[in-house]
Structure formats: C-alpha cells, structure tokens
KEFIPA-877089 format. One record per residue: residue in three letters; y, x, z of N, C-alpha, C in turn. Coordinates in steps of 0.02 Angstrom, whole numbers, plus 50000, padded with zeros to 5 digits. Each point is the difference from the previous one (the first is absolute). Layout:
<sites>
ALAYXZYXZYXZ ...
</sites>
This chain:
<sites>
MET452574932952872500705002250005500025007350023 SER500345004349962500065007150017500705001450025 LEU500055001850065500665001050030500305006849984 GLN499575004949984500245006749983499705002049932 LEU500405003249958499755002749938499685006850015 SER499425001349972499645006250013500355005849964 ASN499865006050024500275005949967499775000449928 GLU499394997849988499745000049931500424995349956 GLN500164994250026500434995349963500695003149988 LEU500285003150052500675002949994500015005449946 ARG499495004350000499975005349950499934997149930 ALA499594995049992499894997049934500634996649974 ILE500374996750045500614996649979500545005049982 ALA500045005550039500485005349983499845003049933 GLN499355000849985499805002849936500184995349943 GLU499944993650011500144995149947500744999049988 PHE500404999750054500704998049994500485005850010 GLY499765005850023500445005650011500354999650067 THR500385005350015500375000450063500725002349984 PRO500484998750045499944996250062499874992649985 LEU499704996650048499784993149988500004996150066 TYR500294994049998499924995450056499414995449985 LEU499594999150051499384996249993499944995150058 TYR499824993849985499954994850051499324996549997 ASN499784997850059499354996750007500114992750017 ALA499874995549952500124992950011499584997250058 ASP499395002650008499574997650055500335001250067 ARG500335005850008500325001550064500594995350014 ILE500374998349948500564995350009499734993350023 THR499474997749967499694993650020499765000350072 HIS499705005650019499755000950068500574999550051 GLN500565003049985500564999950047500254992850010 TYR500034996249947500234993150006499484995850038 THR499365001349988499484996550036500035001350074 GLN500175006350019500095001650071500524995550033 LEU500554999049965500534995750027499774992850006 GLN499684997649948499764993050001499494998950056 THR499565004950010499484999350051500315000050070 ALA500485004550011500325000550066500364993550018 PHE500324996949950500414994050013499644993649979 GLN499345000249997499634994349973500074993750042 TYR500185000650063500064994250043500714997250002 SER500435002649959500684997349995500114997749928 ASP500194993849992500144997349933500745000449983 LYS500385003550043500735000349990500245006749975 VAL499555005049994500215006749982499945001149924 ARG500525002949970500005001749929500175007449993 PHE499705003249950500135007149987500335000849932 PHE500545004049999500375001549939499985007549990 TYR499645002249949499955007249985500695002849985 ALA500235005050038500655003249988499945004649940 CYS500174997449942499825003549938500435006249987 LYS500515001250041500375006349991499555006050011 ALA499434999150032499525005450009499695002249935 LEU499884995249955499685001449936500064993849956 THR500385000549945500154994149960499654999849932 ASN499545004749987499674999749935499744992949988 ILE500124997549940499864993049985499264998350009 SER499555004849986499294998750009499824999550074 ILE500335003950042499914999550072500244993150024 LEU500574997949976500264993450019499534994449978 LYS499735000649940499534994949976499384999750044 HIS499745005950019499425000150043500154996750067 ILE500575001550029500194997250065500094992449994 GLN500274997849944500074992849990499314996749993 GLN499545003449967499334997249989499604999350065 ILE500125004450049499634999550062500324995250049 GLY500564996949980500284994650040500585001850045 CYS500255006249994500565002150042500664998049967 ASN500524999050040500684998749976500355006749990 VAL500654999849981500355006349986500714999850027 ASP500205005650030500675001050027500375004949956 CYS500624998349981500385004149953500665002150031 SER500225006049984500635002550028500555000849948 SER499864998049938500524999849949499844994349952 ILE500494998049962499904994549954499515002049945 ASN499995006549983499525002149948499284999950026 GLU499915001750064499334999250028499794992749998 ALA500464995550014499844992849997499804998049929 LYS500355002749950499834998349931499325002949982 LEU499845005950025499345002849989499464995550030 ALA500144997450059499524995550033499884993749959 VAL500544997349973499934994149956499585001849940 HIS500145005849970499635002349942499265001050016 ALA499855002150062499305001250020499634993650015 GLY500354994350002499664993650009500094996750067 PHE500425002950044500124996850065500424993649990 SER499824994850036500414993950000500625001250042 PRO500564996649983500625001250037499944999150075 GLU499604995150022499934998850072499625005550035 ASN499685004449961499635005650029500375006649993 ILE500634999749980500425005949993500564999850052 LEU500095005450036500545000650049500475005549978 TYR500644998650002500505004949980500475001250059 THR499995006150027500435001750057500535004949977 SER500614997750000500565003849973500225005450049 ASN500365005049974500265005450042500625002849966 GLY500584998250024500625002849975500134998849927 ILE499834994049976500034998749928500594995649981 ALA500174999949936500504995449974499714992949999 PHE500424995150008499784993150006499664997549937 ASP500155003149943499704997549938499245001049999 GLU499755005050038499275000750005499704994150037 ILE500344997650051499764994250037500024993849955 GLU500534999449961500034994449953499425000149951 GLU499835006049976499455000649953499344998350035 ALA499935001950064499394998350037499934992550007 VAL500564996550010499984992750005499754997049934 THR500215002749944499764997449936499255001049991 LEU499715005050034499285001149997499634995250047 GLY500354997050047499694995250045499595003250056 ILE500155006350017499605003750049500304999650070 ASN499615002250049500255000450069500505005750006 ILE500534998850037500545005050005500185001150073 ASN500095006450018500305001850064500675003349987 ILE500504998450040500665002849993500165004450060 ASP500325005949987500095004750055500725001750016 SER500474995749978500715001350017500364993450009 LEU500495000050044500414994050010500394998349936 SER500225005249965500384998949939499604996149948 ASN499395002249987499594996449951499774993250026 LEU499914999550066499824993550028500554994949989 GLU500635002250009500564995449988500054998149926 LYS499925004849956500014998549928499434995249982 PHE499435001150031499434995749987500154992850022 GLY500294999550060500174993450026500504996449956 LYS500515003649977500514996949958499704997349935 LYS499525003649972499734998149934499434995150006 TYR499565000950050499384996150000499964995050058 GLY500415000950052499994995350056499304999250027 HIS499774993750000499344998450027499464999549946 SER500195001549938499554998549944499435005049991 TYR500065006050030499495005249990499855003350067 PRO499384999450025499845003250065500025007649996 VAL500215003150054500095007350000499815002850068 GLY499785006449999499865003550062500555004950017 ILE500035002050063500515004650023499655006350028 ARG500205005849974499735006250028500425002150060 ILE499665000750057500325001750062499875007450017 ARG500515003450025499905006750027499944999250076 PRO499395001150026499884998550071500205005550049 ASN500255005749973500185005850042499395002750038 ILE499455000549964499385002850028499835006349961 MET499925005650035499815006249968499255000249992 ALA499775000949939499285000449987499895003849935 GLY499385002249990499845003649939499845007350012 GLY499715003249949499775006850007500555005150010 ASN500584998949969500595004350009500624996249979 LEU500585003050010500634996449989500074997749927 LYS499735003949953500074998249929499634993549982 ILE499504998350040499634993949985500074994850056 SER500525000750041500164995150051500584995849976 THR499924993450001500494995749967500284994550045 GLY499784999750063500224994650043500445002150058 HIS500195006550002500395002550057500744998349991 GLU500395001650052500704997750001500455003649951 ASN499785005649972500405003449949499734998849929 SER499544995349993499694998849934500454995649957 LYS499985001349935500384995949952499664993349986 PHE499384999250021499604994349980500124993950045 GLY500084994349969500024993750037500674998550033 ILE500064993950024500594997850037499885001450074 PRO500435003850033499885001650070499904993850043 ILE499545000450046499854994350043500624997750039 GLU500455004650014500614998150037500474995749958 GLN499864999249935500404995649957499664993349989 LEU499564998250046499664993649995500504994249998 HIS500535000450040500494994650002500314998949931 GLU500165005549965500294999449933499514997049950 ILE499365001750007499504997049956499984992550009 VAL499984997850063499974992950015500634996449975 GLN500585003350008500624996949976499984998849924 LEU499765005149963499964999249927499494994649981 MET499444999950035499494994849987500304993050009 GLN500384999150053500294993550014500574998449952 GLN500415005049985500594998949957499794997949929 TYR499475003249974499804998649931499354996149994 ASN499754997750058499374996150001499445003849966 ILE499945006450016499505004349969499314998450029 HIS499514999549956499314998750022499665006750016 ILE500065002150062499685006250021499284998450019 ALA499545002449956499294998350007499605005450034 GLY500295006150005499615005450028500425005350034 LEU499695003550047500295006050031499575005949982 HIS500315005549979499645005949976500205006150039 ASN499525004550008500145006450032499515005249972 HIS500235006149995499555005649983500275006150037 THR499625002350050500265005350043499875007149974 GLY499525000749953499865006749974499305000649975 SER499805006249987499345001549973499625004550049 GLU499345000349992499565004050043500034997750072 ILE499964993450010500034997150067499294999150026 LYS499815004050048499334999550030499994995050057 ASP500544999750038500024996150062500124992649984 VAL499504995950014500054992849988500574997050040 ASP500185003150055500534997450043500674999649963 VAL500105004249949500624999649960500064993249968 PHE499454997649971500024993449968500124994550052 MET499745001050059500094994950052500715000150028 LYS500335005849999500715000250019500414995949949 VAL499825000749937500344996049948499874992550012 SER499394998350018499844993050013500424997250057 SER500155004150049500424997850056500724998649976 VAL500245004249954500664998849971500004993449962 PHE499494998949960499954993849961499974993950048 LEU499625000850054499914994450046500664997650028 GLU500465004750013500664998150026500444997049945 MET499875001649937500424997649946499804993149975 ILE499384998150010499734993849971500444993950014 PRO500254998950061500384993950012500634999249957 HIS500255005649974500624999749960499884997649929 PHE499364999649979499854998549930499504994349995 PRO500274993949992499574994050003499534999249940 GLU500135003649945499604999049940499545005949985 LEU499885004250048499575005949989499304997949978 GLN499735003949952499324999049977499575006250008 PHE500315006049998499615006150006500365005350041 LEU499605004350032500255005950035499665006049968 ASP500405004449972499755005749961500045006250044 MET499415002850018499965005750044500075006649964 GLY500064999949934500065006249961499335003449993 GLY500025006549987499385003949991500025006250042 GLY499765005549971500025006450035499375001850037 PHE499434996849984499385001850033499855007449988 LYS499805003450053499855007249994499345001149964 VAL500005004949956499405002149964499805007050024 PRO499365001250015499795006750021500055005049943 TYR500315005750012500055005349951499595006250019 LYS499975001550064499645005950023499364997950034 ASP499535004650004499394998950039500204998650072 GLY499744994750028500174998250068500574995150006 ASP500384998949946500544995150000499714993050011 GLU500384995850033499824993050007500534995749967 GLY499784995049963500474995449969500174994350047 THR500404995349977500174994050039499354996150013 ASP499924997850061499424995850018500144992949975 ILE499744998549941500164993649968499714994150039 GLN499405000950028499714994650039500404998550063 LEU500245005350033500434999050059500644996549980 LEU500295002049943500604996749976499874992649987 ALA499444998549969499834993049986499944996050065 ASN499685002850049499934996550065500684998750031 GLU500445005049997500674999250030500414994849961 ILE499934999949935500374995249960499764992950014 MET499354999150008499754993350016500254997750068 ALA500065004750046500294998350066500734998149992 PHE500355003549956500714998549985500074993049970 GLU499544998349955500024993349971499934994650054 ARG499545001250047499904995150055500624999650044 LYS500335005750010500615000050042500564996149967 ILE500065000649934500514996149963499864992650008 ALA499364998249991499814992950005500134997350070 ASP499845004050050500104997750069500734999650018 THR500415004749975500705000350019500434995049962 TYR499874999449935500454996049958499654994149966 GLN499354999450007499624994849964500135000449925 ARG500025006249976500115001249928499475005149976 ASN499884999949935499525004749969500325003149939 PHE499875006449991500285003649942499455004249967 GLN500115001349936499605005149967500225006850025 ILE499535004750006500165006950019499845004349939 TRP500505003849977499925004049940499995007550018 PHE499605003749963499995007350006500065003149930 GLU500255006249998500135003449936499655006849998 PRO499345000249996499665006549996500085003249931 GLY500225006249999500065003649937499555006149999 LYS500195005150038499595006050006499294998350022 PHE499934995350046499344998050025499554997749943 MET500284996849950499604997349946499775005349950 VAL500435005049986499855004349942499945007450016 SER500245002350058500025007250013499315003249995 GLU499534997350037499335003050003499604998949936 ALA500264995849956499674998849936500205005149947 GLY500485004350016500295004449949499865007350009 TYR499975003649943499895007249999500495003049949 LEU500225006150015500365003949950499575006149984 LEU499835000749936499585005549977500445005249966 ALA499915006350019500415005449972499585006249988 LYS500205003949951499645006249983500375006050027 VAL499635005050021500305006250025500225004249940 ASN500655001449997500275004249946499945007550015 VAL500155001750063500055007150017499855001150074 ILE499685005650015499915002350069500455006250009 LYS500444999750050500495005350008499965002850071 PRO499635005450010499965003150067500665003750016 THR500244999350061500595003750023499865002550070 ALA500475003650029499915002750067499974994550053 THR500334994449987500044994750051499534994249987 ALA499824998849938499574994349984499695000949931 THR499464996449989499724999549933500194993249972 PHE500425000149948500254993849972499524997349947 VAL499874993550004499624996549949500504995749961 GLY500165002249940500484996349959499644995049956 ILE500194993750004499644994749965500454996649948 ASN499704996049956500374997149944500324993350017 THR500234999550062500394994250021500525002650050 GLY500454995650021500525002150047500304993950034 PHE500595000950031500294994250033500284995049951 ASN499995001849935500184995049950499454994749994 HIS499405001550026499454995249998499834997450070 LEU500035004150050499854998050069500525003150046 ILE500504996250017500565002650039499914999050075 ARG499514996250020499934998250071499955006150047 PRO499625005249983499975005750046500685003450010 MET500425000149949500645003350005500534995350031 PHE499984993749980500524995350021499884997350070 TYR499374998550016499824997150064499625004850046 GLU499875006149976499555004650035499324996850012 ALA499784996249950499374996350006499415004649987 PHE499454998650033499385003849992499554996449951 HIS499725003749952499474997549957499425005050002 ARG499414997450011499415004249997499925002649928 ILE499875006449993499905003149934499305003049999 ARG499634998749946499325002449995499905003649933 ASN499635005450002499795003549939499314997449981 ILE499974995849949499354997149982499665003949943 SER500295005749983499665004549952499555005050037 ASN500125000750065499615004950039499894997150070 GLU499634994350002499934996250062499685003950056 HIS499585004849984499615003550052500235007250010 GLY500575001749970500265006750009500265001250070 GLY500065006350019500275001650066500724997850007 LEU500214998650060500684997650012500495005850005 LYS500564999249966500555004750004500654996150007 LYS500515003550026500654996750009500465001549941 TYR500344994749976500435000649942500654996150012 ALA500515001949962500594995849993499954996649932 VAL499974993350001499934996249938500694997849978 VAL500205002349940500684998949976500004997249929 GLY500564997049982500064996949935500335004549949 ASN500124997149940500285003849944500724998149986 ILE500354997950051500704997849993500465005450025 CYS500585000549970500495005050018500394997950062 GLU499634998750052500244998650068499435002150046 THR500124999750065499475001650047499564993850009 ASP499534999149956499574994050005499325002050028 THR499995001350065499395002150035499644993850025 PHE499404999049976499594994450022499675001450068 ALA499815006250010499665001850063500075007550011 TRP500115001950061500065007150018499435001650048 ASP499675005649988499475002150045499444994850005 ARG499824997249941499504994849997499325002949981 GLU499484998150036499325002349985499714996149940 LEU499785003849950499654997149943499385004249986 ASN499514996849969499455004149975500295005049950 GLU499725006250000500295005349959500194997549931 THR500625001449982500304996849942500165005149946 HIS499894997949937500105004349942500424996449949 GLU500295003749955500374997049945499544995549959 GLY500254994149983499604995249963499654994950043 ASP499985001150066499664995350044500384993350003 LEU499634994850019500284993350005500124998350074 LEU500634998650017500174997950068500134992550001 VAL499834997050057500104992950009500434998850061 PHE500524996149991500424997650056499764993050018 ASP499774999150062499774993450022500604995850024 ASN499864993450008500514995450026500655000449958 ALA499925000149935500585001049956500194993649963 GLY499744994350022500134993849963500674996950012 ALA500325001750056500644996850017500575005049996 TYR500544998049968500615004149995499865006849969 GLY499535000149953499855006049962500314999549932 PHE499634997149954500304999049933500664996050006 GLU500024995450047500584995650006500655003850011 MET499965005950031500595004050014500045006149953 ALA499595000049948499995005649953500625000349957 SER500145005949973500605001049959499855004949943 ASN500505001049959499955004949945500375006450016 PHE500075001650064500365006150019499705006149965 ASN500445004649980499815005849960499744998049931 SER500164993749980499774997449935499255000549992 ARG499654998850054499274999749998499784992749994 PHE499434999249970499754993249987499714996950063 ARG500074993650005499644996450053499274999149978 PRO499554999950049499285000149983499744993349976 ALA499395000149975499644993849984499764996850064 GLU499824993649995499694996350055499364996849975 VAL499495000250042499354997249983499764995750058 LEU499704994349984499724995450050499254999549989 VAL499615001150053499284998849997499874992950024 LYS499784995849955499884992950014499354997949968 ASP499584996750040499344997949976499615005849971 GLY500085005950031499625005849980500265003749940 LYS500554997749971500285003149940500675003250015 ALA500115005949971500655003450007500454997749943 LEU500544996550019500454996949951500685003550002 LEU500245002149942500685002849996500504994450009 ILE500445000550050500494994750013500715002449990 ARG500095006549988500655002549978499885006649963 LYS500305000449941499935006149960500395005750031 ARG499745006049991500385006050019500615000549955 GLU500565001950029500605000749960499955005849951 VAL500384999649946500035005249949500745001749989 PHE500125005149959500695002449991500474994549977 GLU499774995649957500434994649975500254995550056 ASP499624999550054500214995950057500615003050035 LEU500075006649997500585003250031500644998349961 LEU499934998949935500584998549959500154992649996 ARG499514995950018500094992849996500614997750040 ASN500414995949971500604997250031500595004950003 GLN499895006349983500575004549995500374998649934 VAL500645001050002500424999149940500315006749983 GLU499825002849943500305006349978500684998449969 ALA500525000750041500664997549981500355004649950 PHE499755006049990500315004549951499495004949974 
</sites>
C-alpha cells in the first residue's frame, strides 16, 4: 500500500492527462478507513458514514463502498449517487438542512436513514408517516467548535439542527404523532482537534436519552481535524475511541440501554488522498512580490479564499532548486491568491506545482466562473491511473443553455 504518490508518479500523470488536474490515491483512502476501524476495534457498536459532500465522484463512492464504509449524504441527489454507487439503503444516511419536505418524502421512497433538522418538517413527517418509518433528529447543542466560524455548525447562532432548548417541542410532536424517533444527531463543525468537543456532545445526548424510548443510534457527526501544515496535529482517533467506549459503558450503567454510535468522517477520509496539479503560466516580478500565475484558480480550489485554508504547495519540476518567496495566484478575474510570501523551489514558467491535501472540498466546490472549464479527475487504484472524470470542453459550457432568440 502506497500512502503518498511520488513526484515521479505525479509528473507522469500530469504528462498523460494534462493540467489542471485533480488526482486521488485509493490506497490512502483505504488507509484512513482502516485507521478508524483499528482505533474502534473493541467496540461493535460504532459505524462510520463517509460524509460524501467532501467528494462525490462516483468512482470514489464505489471505492468507499467496496472497503466497507457507509455513506452520509446532505442532499437527495447525493443519496441517489450513493444508491447508484452500490450502497444498500440501510448503509445510507441522509441529513437534511433547510429543505422542502418533498426531499424527505423522496428519501423515504429510497428506504434510507433520515435525520430531520426542523420542527416544521418533523411535524409534517409525523402527520404523513406516524410510527411507520424510523427517523433521526438533528440537534443543535449550542456548542462552539471548528476551525473558524464558517465551518462551525453547532453554536447558538447556527442554522443547523433543532435547538436543544426546543426539546420539549420535539417530545410533544413525537407523542402527538407517535413518531418513531430512532436516533439523535449532531454535527458541531469541521477541523475539530479537541476530543473533548465530542464528549460535550455525548453529555448532551446523555441527558436526552430518557425522553426517547425507541432510540437506536447516537450520531456524533464528523469534523475530525486533518493536518495541513508541518507540525499540525490531527484529531487523536485512538483517544476518541477510548472516550467513546467509556461513554458506552456510562450509558449502560445509567440507563441499562445500548445504542449504536455513528460518525461522519468526510475530510478525514479523502483530503490527504488528493492532489491538485497545476502548470505555471507566467512569472511576474513586481516591486512588492514575484507572482507565480498558474492555470487554475478559485474556480477549482476555493478553500484558500473562502476559508483562508492553508495548502502546502510544491514545485516538483525543480525539487532541489534554491528557495525563493512567491505569491501564488490563479487565472481568474478576481483576487484568487492561493498563497502570499510562500517559499518554493525556484520556479519558472512551465513548471508543475502540486497542492497537497486537496481531496476534500476541492473539485466538489469547483465552478465555471469566468467560463473556464472544470478539470479532469484521476484515481490511482491498484497501481493504475484511471480517468474518473473527463476535462470539460467548450460544448459543456453551452450544455443546458437555451438560446431563446
């Protein structure tokens, strides 16, 4: 198993498929899932659902299904993709967010697990399905967590979930319509390093358990931190596993009940498996900086601009060149600066740059801004580089447009 693709491999794949290019390593995805299984090997109650909003390419979904992981979906179309990729309905989780009720109705027809995040939809669900279809409830625990406000979803000003202070209303609806509430769900945010955040959520769940006699699962969400910079530390998965097993024992001791514990790793599964390859178009020296203009932009990788996220950038055309500081910028008619004052090996026009940790929320958040094409995607699996999405062409820009006159 090769956890990192070599620079030689990266250069060869760029030569074969062109740039810009998203590239993924199936071995690394498998390794990430194995880490989770190993950490939680002494608990038979834990299930993992890959949060596919991080990366939904159908070949990625098929690989994740093949290694035995379940899938978490945030839209009905993601759920349909999961079905298409071969996931069984019982292994698909759909967590709604501010949606019309007809999406929930469609999810019921698919036979998948469903979480509901509003009192309004919970009441509609109760009126239509009563006790006939088990459902989970997404709770907003009023816990601030995550790398920054844009990726924090459990605090008191968040749109996500039913506020914990509305517990009484949830119970009223459950009793009024005999709703089969099978699960409690929470997701506090992304880039969560501190295991204590998950344990704070467990304390919230512990107090809620007596109100729901038919509970089967407690969903802790995802948000495991992934290291991006040298010296960064990710979430201590083994520590989390130990704490969760202690939580399971506490539930058993307190209530003489047992539940499945669910997690939704997304970025953790695919981020470190991904690379964005780009070619240097132009070197532009100025009085304040030397700009390296590349053939990609925030239309392909928006995380540095939208989240102020850090991605390591490497020049693999001149690995041993002296280090110089550059501003790495895109080719979009906006300020799409990937890095300012970043040290790279001396860089020239035509060089190949690699963005590491680009597997999550990269292509998935790509657009056609400035009428530029979205890149191809390639998966390295069993030692072979496989094209899993074609590079767009001009006809794709016109597709679905209607020339009305």
